[in-house]
N, C-alpha and C positions, 0 to 999 in steps of 0.2 A: 659183539664178541668176535667177529671176524678178524679183526685186527690182532686179538690175543692169540687166535689159533695159528697166525702166521709166525708168531714169535716163540711158541713154546712146543715142547715135544709130547707132553701128555696132558689131556684136559678132560675134566669131569664136570658135568652140568651142575650148576647150583639151581637154577630155576627150572622147574618141571613144566616146560613150555610145550608139551605135546610130543615128547620124545617117543620114538618108535622102537619097540624091542625087536631084536633080530635074534634068531636062535639058529645056530649052525648044527644041524642034526649029526653031521659026520664027525665033528670032534667035541660036541656038547658044549661049545662056548656060546656066550651070550654077549651081544654088543647092542648099542642103541646109536641113533642118530639124533643129535640135537637140532634145533631150529635153524643151524647153518648148514646142516646136511653132513657134518663131520662125523665119522663113525668113532665111537669110544668104547672102551672096555665097560662092562657092566659092573664094575667094582664099586661097592658102596663107598660114599664119603665117609670119612671117620674122623674122630678127634682122639688124639692119643693122651693117655693119663700118665705115661711112663715113657722113658726111652726104650728103644729096642733092647731087650736083654736076652742073655743066653743061658738056657736051662739045660741041665743034664737030664737024662732020662729019669733018674730017681727023684729029681726036684720038681717034676711037672705036677704031681698029685698034691704036693705042698702048695703050690702056686694056685692051682684049681681051688683047693679048699679055703685058702686065704681070700681069694676074690669073691668067692660064693658067700663067705661069712661077712665080708664087708658089704656086699650087695644086699644080704639079708637085713642089715641094720642101717641101710641107707634109704631115704625116701626118694620117691620119683619126684621130678621137678621139670620145669620148663626154662628153656634158654633162649636167648635171641643173639643175633648177630650184630656187630657194631660197625666194622669198616674193613675195606680191603687193605692188604699190606704184602710186602715182599720179605719172605724169610729165607734164610740160607742155613743149610745143615752145618754141623759142627766142623766137618771135614772141608767145608767150603768147595764141595764137588758138585752140588745141586742147589738150585734156588726154586722157590715155590711162590706162586701167587696163592694167596690165602685170604680168609676172612676170619677176623678175630671175634671171640665171643664177648658179648656185652653183659647182659643179665644172665645169671647162672654161673659166672666165673667163680664165686664163692664155693658152690656146690661141687663143681668140678675140682677145685682145689682141695677141698675137704677129702674127696675120694682119693685124689692122687696122693695126699699126704698120708692116707690111711694104707697105701701101699708100701710106705717107707720101711716099716718093721720087716716085711717081707724081703724088700730089696736089700736091706742091711744084712739080714741073715744069709742071703744068697751072695753076698759081697758083690752086688751090682750097684751101678751108679743111680743115685736118686734123680728125680725129674728136676728141671731147672728151679732155682731158688726163686727166681722172678718169672715163673711160667707165663707164657702167652698162649693161652688155650685158643686153638684155631682149627679151622678146616682147611686144608690145602685142596685146590681144584685144578692146578696146572703146575707143570714144573719144566725146568730146562737144565741142562748140564752146564756147569760154571767152568769157564776156561780162563778166567783172569784171577789175579790174587785177591781182588775184591770179593770174589765168590758170588756176585749177583747174575752171572751169566747173561749180562746184557738187560736184564729186567731193571727198570728204574722205579723210583717212588713216584715219578711222573705218571707212569702207567697205572700204579695203584690209585693215584688221585684222579686220574681220568675215568677209571672204572667207578670210583666212589661218586664222582660228579654225575655219571651217567646212570648207575644202578643202586647207589647207596640208599636212597629213600626206600626203594622196593626191597633191598636186602634187609633193612632195619625193620620192616614190617613182618619178616618171617619169625615166627615164634614156634619152637619145637619142643615136644615132650621127651623126656628122657625116662624110660621106664625099664631099661636094661642095660647092663654093661656087657659088652662081648670081650672074652678073653681069647686072644689068638696065639696058640702055641703051633708053630709049624703051620700046616694046612688045616689043622683043627680049629674050630671056633666053638667055644662054650658060651651060651647066653645065660647071663645071671639076672634074673628079674630084681628090680628094686621094690621095696615095700611101699 
């Protein structure tokens, strides 16, 4: 992964290979070092089920109730990862190294589609019609019109060749959905 660190501006570890947790008592920040020794923010990897949306203060409780009801009627499930890929945001200002979901895609899609009535009522954009559920683990600012920021599909292929079989062995449980509004995170358990 050393070659990836040299090309990107933000990295999160995918494989728990003995990362060491560092706590800064002065400002209460938590960081970790991966097996390359690079320090990283201790931000959880996440998989988005909607685009970022903008809520007014009076809309927040409605969003919380909707996500809670949806979680209460959704079963916990397992998912696996399929392959490495390069993705670019809509504005083409940032590119991401990511891993795409394999098994579990239908379950993520069902939950994401369950958000559509809320998003429609709030006049917010729906998630992509051909959603590529993924976990981003590194990013780079894009400076070209292509929006790839210098990341190439060759890099994704190299990562897949080197780490793909290990990646596809990872199976994760989904037993809760987190709703993040501002800095607040509400954890909603699935049934």
